[in-house]
C-alpha positions in Angstrom: 246.5 156.3 106.2 245.0 158.5 103.5 248.2 160.4 103.2 250.2 157.2 102.8 247.9 156.1 100.0 248.2 159.5 98.4 252.0 159.3 98.7 252.1 155.9 97.0 249.8 157.1 94.1 252.0 160.2 93.5 255.4 158.6 93.9 255.0 155.0 92.8 252.4 154.6 90.1 253.5 151.0 89.4 252.7 150.1 93.1 249.1 151.2 92.8 247.7 147.7 92.1 250.6 145.5 93.0 250.6 144.5 96.7 254.2 143.4 96.8 255.5 146.6 95.3 253.4 148.6 97.7 254.9 146.8 100.6 258.4 147.3 99.3 257.6 151.0 98.8 256.3 151.3 102.4 259.4 149.4 103.8 261.8 151.6 101.8 260.2 154.8 103.2 260.0 153.6 106.8 256.3 153.4 107.0 256.1 149.8 108.2 257.0 149.1 111.8 259.5 146.3 112.4 257.7 145.5 115.7 254.3 145.1 114.0 255.9 142.9 111.3 257.6 140.8 114.0 254.4 140.4 115.9 252.6 139.2 112.8 255.3 136.8 112.0 255.0 135.3 115.5 251.3 135.2 115.4 251.0 133.6 111.9 253.6 131.0 112.8 251.6 130.1 115.9 248.4 129.8 113.8 250.1 127.6 111.3 251.4 125.4 114.1 247.9 125.1 115.6 246.9 123.0 112.6 249.4 120.3 113.6 249.6 120.3 117.4 247.7 121.3 120.5 247.4 125.0 121.7 249.8 124.4 124.5 252.4 122.7 122.2 252.0 125.5 119.6 252.4 128.2 122.2 255.5 126.6 123.8 257.1 126.0 120.4 256.5 129.5 119.3 257.8 131.0 122.5 260.9 128.8 122.3 261.7 129.5 118.6 261.1 133.2 118.7 262.9 133.6 122.1 260.0 135.5 123.6 258.5 135.3 127.1 255.1 134.0 127.9 254.0 137.6 128.7 255.2 138.8 125.3 253.3 136.0 123.6 250.1 137.0 125.5 250.8 140.7 124.6 251.1 139.7 120.9 247.9 137.6 121.1 246.0 140.6 122.6 247.7 143.0 120.0 246.5 140.8 117.1 243.0 140.6 118.4 242.9 144.4 118.7 244.4 145.0 115.3 242.0 142.5 113.6 
């Protein structure tokens, strides 16, 4: 991680304090994993849905809309708890 930060500071000085530009820089250089981004998208969609419906309905809707299996949803849930 230290080397990624060093690379950003050396090669993209305007990114140093701007989060969006930093993310764009990381995406452009292949430093962000598509899988990790997809898992976050699924998880945050589920969390937003939880504010409106029950856990079961939120889980089922998320699984249906993202075309993932129940096992993949559980994996994403465990992955998110491990990451955070």
